[in-house]
C-alpha positions in Angstrom: 11.2 -17.1 -105.1 8.7 -19.9 -105.5 6.4 -20.4 -108.5 3.2 -19.8 -106.5 4.6 -16.5 -105.2 5.7 -15.5 -108.7 2.2 -16.0 -110.1 0.7 -14.1 -107.1 3.0 -11.1 -107.8 2.4 -11.1 -111.5 -1.4 -11.4 -111.0 -1.2 -8.4 -108.6 0.8 -6.5 -111.1 -1.8 -7.2 -113.8 -4.6 -6.1 -111.5 -3.0 -2.8 -110.3 -1.2 -2.0 -113.6 -4.4 -2.5 -115.6 -6.3 -0.2 -113.3 -3.7 2.5 -113.7 -3.6 2.0 -117.4 -7.3 2.3 -117.8 -7.5 5.3 -115.4 -4.9 7.1 -117.5 -6.3 5.9 -120.9 -10.0 6.7 -120.5 -9.6 10.5 -120.2 -7.1 10.6 -123.1 -9.4 8.5 -125.2 -12.3 10.8 -124.5 -10.3 13.8 -125.5 -9.3 12.1 -128.7 -12.9 11.6 -129.6 -13.2 7.9 -129.0 -16.9 6.9 -128.5 -18.3 5.8 -125.1 -19.1 2.4 -126.6 -15.5 1.9 -127.7 -14.2 2.8 -124.3 -16.7 0.4 -122.7 -15.4 -2.4 -124.9 -11.9 -1.6 -123.7 -13.0 -1.5 -120.1 -14.9 -4.8 -120.4 -11.8 -6.5 -121.9 -9.7 -5.2 -119.0 -12.5 -6.5 -116.7 -12.2 -10.0 -118.1 -8.4 -9.9 -117.5 -8.7 -8.3 -114.1 -11.1 -11.0 -112.9 -8.8 -13.7 -114.2 -6.0 -12.0 -112.3 -8.1 -11.8 -109.1 -8.8 -15.6 -109.4 -5.1 -16.3 -109.7 -4.5 -14.0 -106.7 -7.1 -15.9 -104.6 -5.8 -19.3 -105.5 -2.1 -18.5 -105.0 -2.9 -16.5 -101.9 -4.7 -19.5 -100.3 -1.7 -21.7 -101.3 0.8 -19.3 -99.7 -1.3 -19.1 -96.5 -1.4 -22.9 -96.4 2.4 -23.0 -96.8 2.9 -20.4 -94.0 0.1 -21.7 -91.7 2.7 -22.0 -88.9 3.0 -18.2 -89.0 -0.7 -17.7 -88.2 0.2 -18.0 -84.5 2.3 -14.8 -84.8 -0.1 -12.0 -83.9 1.7 -9.5 -86.2 1.5 -11.8 -89.2 -2.1 -12.8 -88.5 -3.2 -9.2 -88.1 -1.6 -8.1 -91.3 -3.0 -11.1 -93.1 -6.6 -10.3 -91.9 -6.1 -6.7 -92.9 -4.9 -7.7 -96.3 -7.9 -10.1 -96.8 -10.3 -7.4 -95.7 -8.8 -4.9 -98.1 -9.0 -7.6 -100.9 -12.7 -8.1 -100.1 -13.3 -4.4 -100.2 -11.5 -3.9 -103.5 -13.2 -6.9 -105.1 -16.6 -5.8 -103.8 -16.2 -2.3 -105.2 -14.8 -3.7 -108.5 -17.8 -6.0 -108.9 -20.2 -3.1 -108.0 -18.5 -0.9 -110.5 -18.5 -3.5 -113.3 -22.2 -4.3 -112.8 -23.4 -0.7 -112.5 -20.9 1.5 -114.4 -23.1 2.1 -117.5 -25.9 3.5 -115.3 -23.8 5.7 -113.1 -22.7 9.3 -113.7 -19.1 9.9 -114.6 -18.2 11.4 -111.3 -19.6 8.5 -109.3 -17.7 6.0 -111.5 -14.5 8.0 -110.9 -15.0 7.9 -107.1 -15.6 4.1 -107.2 -12.5 3.6 -109.5 -10.4 5.8 -107.2 -11.6 3.8 -104.2 -10.6 0.6 -105.9 -7.2 2.0 -106.8 -6.4 3.4 -103.3 -7.6 0.1 -101.7 -5.4 -1.9 -104.0 -2.4 0.3 -103.2 -3.1 -0.3 -99.5 -3.2 -4.1 -100.3 0.3 -3.8 -101.8 1.5 -1.9 -98.8 0.3 -4.5 -96.4 1.6 -7.3 -98.6 5.1 -5.8 -98.5 5.1 -5.9 -94.7 4.1 -9.6 -94.6 
């Protein structure tokens, strides 16, 4: 496996693994009596790491597409790539929306946005496996 692909996979694992970790940790931290401010600090720290991972994903993704540009003539590959890119855009858009509005949204709305990001990211992984 090439270095670029390795970084792409690790960054994807950081993005998805971090979301799952935060999703599981926040309810447990609330039950343990951790303050909202402390949870927000944790979420912001993950946000910093998540955006770094997204940057690595974009750069390594572009490099991989450049390397495989001959495959873009294959309709199956091209269609899956377009689907993956659309899902990445959706996940990144919802993540940005969540990060910029979370403190002003009700808990239920935040949960719906977070679930949407998680499900979309899982779909990205599903499409990526088929590429």
